[in-house]
N, C-alpha and C positions, 0 to 999 in steps of 0.2 A: 462695460456693456455686457448684456446677457445673451449668449449665443442662442440662436433658435427662436428669438422673440421677434414678432412683427413690430413694425413701427407703430407707436402709440399703444402697444400692448402693456399690460400691467405686470410688474414683477411680483412674485409671491414673497411676502414679507414675514420675517421672523423676529422675535425679540432679540435684543442685543445679547451677545454671547460673552462669557468670561474669557474664552480662549477659542481662537479660530481653529478649525480642523483643516488639515492638508487635503487638497483635492484628490479624489480617488481616480486614477486613470481609467478611462472608458475603453472597452474592448472594441467599440465601433465608432467610426468617425461619422459625425452628424453634420449636416449642412448648417452653415452659420449665416445668419442674416443680420445686417446692421440694424441697430435700434437707436431711437432717439433718447432712450433712457440712459442717463449717465450713471457711472459707478456709484453705488449707494450701499445700503444695508444688504446683508447676505440674502440671497434669493434661494428658494428651494423649489423643487419640482413636485407637481401633484399629478402629473400626467400618467394615466393608465398604469400598465404593468411596470413601466420603467421607473416609476417614482412612488414606491409603496410607502404607507404611513409609518413603517418601522425603519426607514432607511435614513442615511446621513447625506446631506447635500454637500457638494464641493463648495468651498468658499470662493470668493471673487466671482460670484454670479455665474457659475457654471451650471446652466439650466439644461437638462437633458429632455428632449422631446420624445413622445411616443412615436415609434416608427410604424408605418402601416404594413406590418408583416402579415403574411398569411398564417404563420405559426406563431402564436404568442404565448407567453408564460408569465406567471407572477412569482416564479421561484428565483428571482434575482437577489444578489447580496444587497445589504443596506446601502442606500444612496443619499438619504435625505438628512439635512442638518437637524439636530435636536436642540431643545431648549436647555439652558443651564439650570443647575439645581438652585441657584440663587434667585432665579426668576421663573418659577414653575408656571405662573399664570400669564407670563408675558409682560414685557415693558414697552410702552409706546416708543416709537423711534421716529426720527426725522427723515423725511424723504429727500433724497438727493436731487430728484427731478419730479416734475408733475406727472402723475399717472392719470392720463386723461382718456377720453373716449377714443374710439378708433379714428384714424386720420380723416376718413370721409365724413365723420360726424363731430369734428373737433369744435369745441365751444370756448368761450372766454372764461370759463370757470373749470375748476378741478373737480372731477366727479367723485374722487375719493374724499375730498374735504367736504363737499356738499352732502354726500351720503353720511359721513360721520356726524355732521352738524344735525341732520334731520333725524338720525336714529339714536344718537348718543353713544355710539360704539367707537372704540379707538380706531384711528386711521389705518394702522397696520393690519388690523383685523378686517376692516372694510376692503382694503386692497386685496387681501387673500380671498375674501368672499367673491369679489368681482371676478377674479381670475378663475376661481372654482366654477362659478356659474358659466363663465365664457367657455370653459372646457366641457360643458354639458354634464356636469355632475349633478346628481339629484340631492334633494334636501335630506332624505333618510341616510344616504351614503355619507354626506358631509357631516351630519350630526353624530353619526356613530364612528366613522373611520378616519375623520380628519379633525378631531377635537383640538389637537394641539395648534392647528392653524387658524381656528376660529375662537380661541380662548374659551372653549367649553360652552359655547352658546347652545341654547336649546332650539328645537325645530321651529317653535313659534317665532323666536327672534330672527331666525334665518328667513322665515316667510315674510316677516315685516321688511327686512332688508331687501329681499327680492322684489317686493311690491314697489318700494321707493326707487330701486334701481330701474325697474321697468318704466316707471313714470319719467325718470330722468332721460332714459333712452328714447322714450316716446317724444318728449319735448325736443330733444336734439334732432330726431328724425323729422319732426314737423318743421323745425326751424330751417333745416337744410332743404327741405322740400319747398318752403316759401322762398328761400334765397334763389334756388334754381328757377322758379317761376318768375320772380322779379327780374332776374338776369335776362331771360328770354324776352320779357316785355320792355326791357330797357329802363326800368324804374329804380334800379338798385344804386343808391348813392353810398358813399363811404360812411356817413353818419347812420344811415338806415341799416347797413350791414353790421356795424358795431352794436346798434340797439338790438338787432335780432340775435346776435351771438351772445348778448348779455342775458337773454331770457332764460329763466330757470323754471318757470311754471307755465302752464297752458294759459292762465289768465294774463300773464305778462305778454305772451306771444300774441294773444288776441288783441291786446291793447295796442301793440306796435303795428300789427299786420292788418288790422280791420280796415283802415282807409284804402288799402291797396287790393282788397278782395274784388273779384269780378262782380260787377253789378253795383259796386259802391259808388255813391254820388261824389265821393271825395270829401275831404274835411275843409273847414274854413282856412286852415293853414295851407293846404294844397292849392286852393284857389288864389290865396294871396301870393304864393310862390309863383304861380303861373302869370300873375300880374307884375312880376319882377321886383317884389318887395323883400326878398331874402337878403340881399346885400345891405339893405337898410337895417334889418334886424341884427345882422352880424356887426355892423358898424356901431350900433348902440352899445354893444358890450365891449367890442375891441377898441374902438376909437371914436367916442361920441362927439369929439370936437369937430370932426369932419362930416358929421351927419346933418344934412339939410333936408328936412321932410318935404319942404315946398318943391324941391327939384323932382320929386316923384309924382307930383300932380300931373296927370296926363289923361288921355282917353281911357275910360274905364275907371279912373281914379280922379274924379272931378273936384274933390274937396280935400283939404288937409285932414279932416276927420276920417274920411275913408282910408287915407294913407295910414293914419294912426291905428285905426281898427285892424287893418291888414297886418301891420307890424306886430300888434298885440297878439293876434292869432298865431303868427309864426313863433314868437317868443314863448307863448303858452305851450305850443307843441314841443319846442326844444326842451323846455323845463320838464314837461311831463314824461319825456322819453330819456332823460338823463339818468344814468345809473347811480351816480353819487347822490342826486337829489332824491330819487326813489328810496335809496337805502336810508337816507336821513329821515324821511317822513315815516318810513316803516319802523325805524328804531324809536322815533318819537312816539308813535302810537303804542309801542310796547310799554311805554312808561306812563301812558294816560289811561283814564277810566273810560273805556269804550263799552257801551252796552247794546244788547240786542233787544229790540222792543217788538211786541206783537199786539194786535188789537183786532176786533171783529171788523171784517170788511163791510163797507157801506152796502145796505140792501141785502145783507146775508139772510136775514130772517125770512124774506119773501122767496128767495131763490133756493135756499138749501133746506134740507130736511131738518126739522127741529132736533131729531135724535142725533143726527150727525153733528149739529152745532153744539149740543150738550157734551159731546165727547171732548170738545176743546175748551170747556169752561175754565180750565186752569190757565189758559193762554189768552183770555179775552182782554185782559189789561196787564200784560206780562212785561217785565223788564229785568234784565240780569246782566251782570258784567260778563263779557265774553271769556274772561279767564276762569270764571267760576261755573259757567253754565254746564249742565250735564249732557252727556251724549244722547240720552233718550229724549231729552227736551228738544234738542236740535231736530231730531228725526220727527218728533210730533209736530213741531212748528212747521217744518217743511211740508209735512203731509197736509196740514191745515191750509197752507198757502196754495198748494197744488189743487186743493178742492175749492179754492176761492172763498174759503170761510174766514181766513185770517189775512191781514196785511202785515208785512214784516219790514223793518228798517233797522239800519245800523246807525247809532247815534255817536258821532265823534264830537267832542266838546269844541267850542269856538276857540279856546285858548290854544288848541293844537294848530289851528289855522294861523292864528296871530304869531305864534312862535316860529312856525314854518315860513311865513312871509318875511319876518325880520331876518331870518338866517339867509334866505334867498337874496334879499336886496342888499344886505350888508356884507355877505361873505361869498357864497357860491356864484351868484350872478351879478355881483357888484361890477359896474363899468371900470375898465382899466385906466381910464382917464377921467378928468372932470366932465360931468354931464350937467346940462342946464336943468333947472327945476322941472320944466315941462317934460323933459326926457325921463327924469327920475320918476315922475308921476306915471308916465307911460309904462315904465318898468314895473312899478308897484301894481298898476292895473293888470299887467300881463301875468304877474305872479298870482294875483287873486283870481283872475279868470282861469288860469291853469289849474289851480287847486279846486275851484268850484265846478268847473265843467269837465275836467279830465282826471285829475288825481283823486278827488274824493270818490267818484263812482268806481274808480279802479280799486281803491282801498276797500270799499264796501263789498265789491265782488270777491276780492281776495279773502277778506275776513269770512264772508259767508261760505266761500268755497272751501277754505281750510276747516272751518267748523264742521261742515257737512262731510268732508273727506275723512276727518278724524273720527267723527261719529260713525260713519259707515265702516271704517276699518275696525273700530273697536267692536261694533256690532257683529261684523263678520268673524272677528277673532273669538267673540263669545260663542257664535255658532260653532266655530271650529273646536273650541274647548268642550262644548256640550257633546259634539259628535265623538270626540276622542273618548270621553268618559263612557258613552254608549258602546262604542266599538270595543273598548277594553274592559267592559264588565266581565267579571270572572264567570266563565260558563259553568253551568250546573252539570258536573260530571258524575258518573257512577250511579245515576238514578233513572228509574223508569218514570216518565212524566206523562201526565194527562193534560194536553193543551185544550183550552176551552175558548171558543170564539162566541161571546155572549150574543143573544138576540131574543126578540119577542115573538113576533108572528111566525117567522121562519125557523124558529128553534135555535138552540145552542149547538154549534158544531164541535164535536170531540175528536181528538186524535191521540192515540197512545204511541209514545215514542220511546224506543229502547235506549239504553245507555250509550249505544254506538250510533244514535240518531237515525235508526231505521224505523219506518212507520209500521207499527204492528197491527193497528186497527183504527178504523174511522167510523163515526156514527153521528146521529143527530138526536138530541133529546129536547123535549118541550117542557121547560121548567116553570114557565110563567103563564100557563094556560089551563090551570086546574088539574094538571096531571103530575104534579110534583111528587106524590108518594110512589106512583107507579114507576116514574123515571128514576127515582132514588134506588129502587131495587135493581134496575138495569145498570146504573152507574156502579153500585156496590159489586155486582157480579163481574163487571169489566175490571175493576180495580183488584179484586181477589184473583181473577184468572191470570192477570198479567203482573201480579205482585207490585202494583203501582201505589206509592204512598205520597206522591207529590202532585198537586193540581196547580196549573198555571193559567190564570184568567186574564184575558185581554181587557184593556181599560176603556173599551168603546161603549156602544149602546148596551144598556141592561147590565153593565158591569156591577153596579152596587147591589142590584137585586140578586144577581148570580152569586156574588160574594156572600151576601147574607144567607142564601140558600145553603151553600157549602159550609159556612161557619156554623149554622144551626145543626147540620148533620154531624159535624166534627165534635161540637160541644155535647151532643147526645151519644157520642161514641158509636155512631151507626156503622162505621167501617171496621170495627174491631174484628180480628186481632191486629189490623194494620193501624199504625200510628200516622195518620194522614195530616199533612200541613198544606197550606196553599200560599200563593203569592200573586200579586197583580203585576202584569208586565205591560210596557208601552207597546201598543199594537200598531203604531204608525208605520206604514210601509208594508204591512203583511198582506193587505188586499192587493196592493200594487204588485207585490211579488207573486201572488197566487195566479195572476194572468200573464206573467212575464214569460218570454221564451225559455229562460233558464228553468223556471218552475215546471213548465210543460215537459221539458226534457228530463228533469229529475223525477217528476211524478206524473207520467203521461196518462195513467189510468184513473187518476183522482179528479173529482169535481173541484173546480176552482175554490168553492167555499170551504171544502175540506182541506185543500192545500193551505188555505189561510190558517186554519186551526193547527195544522201540522207544524207551522212555522211561528207560532205565537211565542215560543221561547226564543229570546233574542239571539241572533247569530250575525256574523259579519255580512254574509251574503245578502240578507234581507235589508239591512240598513244601507248597504251600498246600492242596492237596486232602488231604494227609495230616493236616493240622491239623483239618479238618472231620470226620474220622472219630472214632469212639468208641474212641480208643486209651487205654491205661492208663499212659502215661508220666507220671511225676510224681504217682503216686497218693498220696504222703504230703502233698501240698499242696492248698490250696483249688482245686478244679477251676474255679470261677468266676473266681478271680483269674488262674489259669493261662491260661484261654481268652481273657480280656480282654487280658492282656499279649501273648500270642502274636499275637492279631489285630492289636493295635496295632503290633507289630514288623513284621508282614507289610505293613500299610498304610504304615509308614515306609519300608521297603525298596523296595516297588513304586513309591511316590511319588518317592523320591529317584533311583531309576534312570530313571523316566519311561517313558511309553508313547507309541508312535506311534498317534494316535487313529484313523488310517485303516486300520491293519492288525492292531491288537491284538485279542485275544479278549475275550469278555465276562467270563470268570473273572478275568482280570488287571484289567480296567477297574473291576470292582466293588470292588477293594481300593485304588483311588486315593483320596487324602484328599478328603472332601466328597462322594464318590459312594457308592452302595449297589447292591444287586442290581437294584432297579427302575430307578434312573437309568442304570445301565450297560446294561440291556436297552433302555431308550428311546433311548440314544445309538446302539446297534447298529441298532435299527429305523430310526432317522432316517437313518443312513448308508446302509442298504440301499435306502431309499425315495428319498433325494435325492442320492445319490452322495457322494463323499469330502468331508470338511470342508476348506474353502479356508483359513480362518483360525480363530483361537480364538473370535472374536466370535460365530461361528455356533452355538457351544454354547448361547448364550442362547436360541436358538430351539427347543431340545429340551424336550419336555414334562417337567415336574417339576424342571427345573434353574433354580432361582431365583438371586437375587443372591448369597446367602451360599454356596450350593453352588458357583457359578461362581468366586467369590473363592477358595474353598479348593482347587479342583481345577485352575484354569487354569494355574498355574505348573508343574504336573507333567505336563501334556499337551503332546506335541510334534507338530508338523506338518512332515513331510519336504518341503522346498521343491522338491527335484528331482522327486519324485513328483507334486507339484501342478503344476509347470511342464509335465511330460509330459502330465498329464491335461488341462490347459487347452488345450495345443496340439492335442490330439486332439478336443476338443469345440468345434466351430465356433460353436455358439450362445453358449457362454460366452465364447469369445474375442471375439465380436462384441458382447458386453454385452447379450444378450437377457435382459430381466428375468424372463421366464417360467421360465428355468432357473437364473438367478443369484439370484433372490429366494427366501428360505426363510421361511415363516411358522411360528410356534410352534403346535404342535398343541394342540387343546383349546379351551375357551371363551375363555381369556385370550390375547389377541394382543399381540405386542410391536410397538410403533409403529415402532421403528427398522428393523424387518425389511422394511417395505414399500418396494418400488421401490428396492432396493439391489443394486448389482452388487458381489459380494464379490471382493476383491482379496487375493492372498497377501501376508503380512507376514513378512519374513525373521526378525523377532524371535520368531516363533512356534516356531522350531526350537531355541530356547535355553531356559535355565532362568530367564530374566528374567520376572518377573511382569508381566502387562498393566498393573498400577497404576504400574509404573516405566518404561513405554515412553517417555513424554515425557522422563524423566530420561536414559534411554539415548540418545535422539536428540540431546539437548543435549550429552552426553558425546562422541558421534560428531562433532558440530560442533567441539568443542574440539580433538579430535585430527586433524581434517581427514579423517575416514574416511566411508565410505558403507555402507549396509546390504548391498550386494552383496559387501563384503569380510569379512563376518562368518565367523569360523572359518578364515580364511586367514592365511598367515604375515605378509602385509603389515599386517594388523590388529594382530597381536602386536607387530610392530616399532613401529608408531605409538603403541600403548599404553605400551610400554616407554620410549619417548622422553619422553612426558608425565610418566610416573611418576618418571623420573630428574630431570626439571626441577622438578616441583612437589611430588612426594610424595603419598601417599594423603590426608594431612591437608589439604594445600593444595587438592587437587581436591575433596574433600568440602565444604570451605568455599565454593568457587566454585559448586558445584552445590546448596548448602544442603541437604545430605543427610548421612546417617550413613556411617561407614566400612564398616559391614556391608553396607548396601545397595549402596554403590559396588563392593564386592568382588564381589557377585553379578552386577552389570552387567558388570564386567571379565571375570569367568569366562564369562558367557554370550556375550560378543562374541568372545573369543579361543579358546574350545574348538572344535575342529574339528567339522564336521557329522557327526552320528551318534556323538558322544562318549558313552562309557559309563563311569560311575564305577566299575564293577566291574573295569576294567582295572588299577586300583591294588591289587586284591586278588589273592591267590595263585591260580595255576592248578593243576590236578591234576598230580601227579608221574607221568611216564611212564617205565617201566622196560623192561629187556631181559632181566634175569636175576632169580633168586630166591635168598633167603638163608634158612637154617633156624635155629631156636632153638638147636640144638646148636652152631652156628658161632660163637655169641657168647661173649665172655669178659669178666670184670669189668675195668673200666677202658677198654674199647673206646669210642671216640668215634664217634658216628653222627649223621647228619642224618635227621630224620623230620618228619612232619606231624601236627599235633594232630587227634585223631579225635573226642574229646569232652572237655568240661570239667565237673567236678563241684565240690561244695563242699569236698571233701577232697583233690582233686588233679586232674591233667590226664593223660588217656590219650593216648599218642603212638604212631602207627603207624610202626614202624621197618623194616617190610618183612619181618618174620619170621613173619607169620601170627598173632601175638599181640601186642596193644598193650602197651607198657610204661607204668608209672605214675610220674609225677613228683609226689611228695607236695607239698601246698600250702606247707609250711614251707620247701621248697627253691626256691620261686619268689619271689625277693626283688627289690627295686627296682633294685639295681645290675645285675641281669641282664636288665632290660627296657629297650627303647628309650624315648625321651622320651614318645612318643605313648602308651605303655602304662603309664606311671607314674601310675596312678590308684588310687583307694582300693580298687578291687576286685582289682587285680593279676591281672586275668583274661586268660588266653589263650583264644582261640576256635578252633573247628574250622577246619581248612584252613591255619592258620599254620605256617610252616616254622621248625623249631627245631634247634639243635645240642645233643645230649645225651651224657652219659657213663653207661655201664652201671655201676650200683652193686652190684646183687645179682641172681642168677639162680636161680630155683627151678624146675627142669625138671619134677619130678613134678607140681607144681601149676600149671605153665605161667605162672609169675609173673616179671615183669621189673621191677626197681626202677631208676629213672633219676634223674639229676641234671641240671637245666637249666644249660647253659653260656651260651647266648645265643639271642636270637631273630634269625633270619636275615631 
């Protein structure tokens, strides 16, 4: 048994070890609770400060819980079990006991096994992920600092597991809610309880629970049971020799035919709610050709707009195997059905029903004794009635629901991938930029932005109203005055005309001696940002239109604010799922990039893992009241930031050491160690003991991606290589690390430090990355151009380079610089054309990626360009 685990709680699983480690004695006694989990594979702790990712777990299931201490620290010696060198990626293990839902939501199925089946991830990984989520760990924290426990899964895979897990928890919660309601009403029988606890999906639950909902008229089977025919149905299966249907003829059942009909309804209901029967028919359907068919609804031409009907011309007489149908086709068909333009049905072949009927009559529901021919005919009629009236509609609902669910999830994941590419677009640093918000009647708004993102000047020019030459002089003067050589044009109204205007001036070398280039940027969200409270606070003296121009160059804050608006993107998918996924992607990107705690805005801070709007506000207030944070430990003094929040956010928060050194040198009281200025107490009633009488000192590791729980390990590694904290991020550190790696290798160093290779890699990255390192430098930057190309200039077979503008379920749109994006259909994006990093199941290209394409077809009247992917650059 695992000490400290509640009943029904999951053990954290690790791959099998070559050799067990002896348990390390704990300095504190922890309360032990009995668990239903039997002795099994080694368990390890992930809880907060007491179970860092660099530690070794005691064998024999010694799981140490996080204690709710007022003073907490991550500087504990290693406690967690590591993986063996023979199994660096982890080996699946057998569970000694079923790791199930919490006791109050216990079901007749194992959540770990079901989760593994639905996601295709090993059971030991699923068990660890469930426990990690149950302990309120965030996806960015798990993906970066708990790699060894999740078999190096990426954040996208974790999000998928989280969605499936939430669905399973939701079903379990609904089931137990239904059980409690039926208990109160006195309708809960043993068979009904078993059927409810067997439900794994909402569709199954609806199927079982529908007859008992308030206001339901009841089913035919219920009415037959009320007439006392259930014993007859049971006898037909258990002992048909004793069944005499005539004995059931009475008031309310005046004829033998009515008795047979009632028995048939009861048997049909029993068959339709039997777990083994449903499993058989589902497995049978997996092996059959089942197709989804759509056609124009009757009377569509009179009721619907002809333009709307034409949008669905591909689906007027459509049929496709459910195994081969594309996600975007499902969403389109659903949209047509919702608009009452299309009718949709699932076609299951008759041979499926015939095989199912034979199996039921001859095996599963075969009477246990000899039955008369008339009773066997009654059984066959019951099976056929059950399939036609109950099981077939259930299968259709399940198939449609799964297709829609999968399509929505893939669509939402596509949105997430697109957003990640947008957020991680490498910022344009070190340039003075001119942002241009194009327009006709009201002019083009300009904003000059410094390399440090300060707004230097704003103006309005009228380029498309016959004043082009006069305005060109004005623009040239601004660019020369501010030494600005880069123009960023929004892709909205009048974008092409504005682009042509600047391209013409650049070709004529009008801006000499400046070498001017321009790029087109996606302006989605800039207008929303311009009227947001954050923009008003940042630029209170600017007109909203000029704020819009000032933020045309893409940054995180603008895209994040776009997500908070009530936009209609992705209207075919669940808005709840879409919002949750996009919020998670924002949190992942902001966290992985990291924020400088002493200069970042509240809007970015609230998207760091472990933080929210209130905690971000408290951090900003603390900073304004007490001055800059000297080190990460001071975060513990912020109101509302407890041990778990600190654990989740600490690794993603950076403290610029140069800024702190400058600040300390200018503050004589801090430099002298005056406790009045150096001591920070946590606000509110609860005080942190460690905060009293402490002089905060800067820690060079606070500028790295290394988590505070691994600081001791990082210092030991520095000792091994003969380095010092002052060398972090410098070439000398990289040289020393390379020497040690060549001599001992990652595996040898991991053994010496008694840690995992994943944690060691984070330590090495943190020590060798230069100060101010930004992961976005590995992503593509915007393309800057000097000339313009027209659609008419293209020809079939032309090879071009372009940048992915948007990715959808049916293809990828690529900007090739002609004013209209070309489409690469999804079937032309194959594995052999992708780099190794992209050879994933999604085969997805994201916005901003540079590609080489070939023009396959040009339709000038409809402005359509068909492309073929050659390679990813």
